[in-house]
N, C-alpha and C positions, 0 to 999 in steps of 0.2 A: 431428597430435598423437601423442604416444608412449602405448604401451599402460597405463603408471602414469598420464597424465592422463587418459585415457578411464577408468580403474578410478575414479581419484578422482573424477571427474565423476559416475559412475553412483551411487557411493556417498552424494555430496553429495545428488542428486536424488531417490534412494530415502529416505535417511535409515534405511539399514538395513546399518551399520559389520560388523555381525554376522553377516552373510551371505556372507562373503569368497570361498568355493569356489564358492557359487552365483552371484555376480556374476562371477567370472571365467569359469565355463561358460558365461554367459549372454552374454559379450564375446566369447568363439569362436565361438559360434552365431551372434550376430548379424554378425560379421565375416564368416563364409561365406555367410550369406543373402545381404547384400548385393552381395559379388561374384557371386552366382550368379542375383542375380536376370536377369541377361543375360548376352550375351556383349561382354564389352566390350574392346575394341582394347588398353586400358590393361592387360589381365591376359594378353597375347599373348605368350609366351616362345618363341625360336627357338635353335637351336643345329644345329650338324652334328653326323651321328650315322656312326660309321664301323662296317661291316657286316664280317660276320668272313671273307668271300669276296665274290670278285666274281661277277655272276650275274644273268641275267635275273629270275629269282623270288626275292624276299626275304621272310623274316618278321622284325617286330621286335616283341619284348617290350614292353609298353607300361610298366610297372611300373619296372624300372631304367633305361629309357631318358629317361623323360619324368617330372621331378621336380612332384610335387604336381601331377599329371596330370587334368584336369577334362574336356575333350575336344579331339580333333584340329582343327586348322584347315587346314594345308595341309602337301604333301609334294611337294619338289621333287629334280630329280636337282643333284648336287654331284660338281662335280670337286676333289678336293682339291689337284691338282695345278697348277690352272688358274692364270693371273694375269690379276687385273684391269687392264684398258688404262688405268681413270682413276688409281686408287690404287697401283697394282703389288702389291696385297696378293694373298697367296696363298690359294688358293680361290676358286672361281666356282660360283656356281649356275645351274642350268639350268633346263627344262620345270617346269612344275607336272605332278603326276600329279592325274588325275581320280578325285576320290572317288565311288564308287559302293556302292549295297546288294548284299551278297554273291548275291544272284540275280541281278544284270542285268551282270554280267561276261563272259557269253556272248550274243554278236551273233545278227541273227536265222537267219544264217546256219550257228551251232553253234559258230563260233571265237570263241576267248579273245579279249578285247580287249586291246590293249596301252596302256601307260603309264596305268595306273590304278591304283585302291590300295581296299580295302574294311577295314574295321574289323571283327573276330570274335573276340568274348570279350576276350582279354587281348591279341591279339596284331592287328599291322597287316600286313596282306600286301599286295605289290606285285608286279604284273608289268608288265616294263620291254623296250622295242623295242631295248634295248641292254644290255648288260653295265654294272651300277652295283657300286661297291664303296663309296659313301657318299650318304647323302640330307641335305638340309636339312629340317629340319620346324621346323613353328610349331603351338603348341597352347596352349589357356588353362589358365592355371596357376591354382590356389587360391592365397588368400594364406598367409602364413606364420605361423601363430596360435601356436605353442609350437617352444621355450619361450619365455614371455614377455620374455627379456631380446633374442630376437632377430625379436618381433613385427613384421611389415611389412605394409602395407596401404595403397595409394595412396586410397582413400576415408577409411582414418584420417586422411592427410595433408591432403587436400581437403576433403572433406565430414564431419568426424569426427562430428559430431551425429547422422548416419542411424545410427552404430552404435550410442553413446550412447542415444538415446530408444528404439532398438530394444530394446538390453539393458535399458533401464528397462522398458518392456513386458513384459518376462519375468519381471522379477523381480517387479511387481506381480503378474502373472498366479499365480507363486508361492504368493504370501501371499494369494492369493482377491480383491485388491483390483481387481475388474473394471474400474470406471470409471476408476481411475486409468489400467490397461492400455489402454483403449481412446483415452484423451486421449493417450497416447503414439503411437499408432497411427497416429493423425491427423496428428502431429508429423512422425512416419517419413515418411509418405506425400510430404509437402513436402518434405521431405530428398532421398526417393529422385527426384525431378523434376531435381535437381542433380548428382545422381551420374549420371545417365543422361546431364546435359548435356558433363560433363567424360570419361566412359568412352566415349561413342560419339563424341566430337569427330572422331574420323579418318576416319569412316563418309563415302565418296562423295569422297575426295581422291585 
């Protein structure tokens, strides 16, 4: 469904056309909440990132590098001049860096581990055993909820009523109709089973 179709459905079900701003906010909140209910394979975005200089130690600032960042999934070595032997495309991925907690980057002998990365605040810190000038990264991306003309959500496309019913519940909470809110919460629970079936379908393959 498009944003407008979702909006119109919430207005119809709640019968509160006068609450335009509240409904818009509820749809945004519900869209984020459904996507953030799990780590769905459909939310993973991937791109190569060119680093400022080649080196063994690299730091990537999350905000400008990862659009609508939610959580990091993986980081790989990336050879921007390599040629894929199957497709002939330029650019080839290498090994996966292992994700560690910041306090686990040193081994039992006091040496820094190689081919690892950790997240510290707004930075991703990488230690490689070879100089790297680019990486291939995958991250969980939040849906695009503004502006409404660019609204984009695979849940809105595949299981739109998970968002619609959740937004209705929020509106009924706002107007103090708790019984109606609970009714829609039960409907949301049913829809979320479908969301997980669609969103996690790539796991295990």
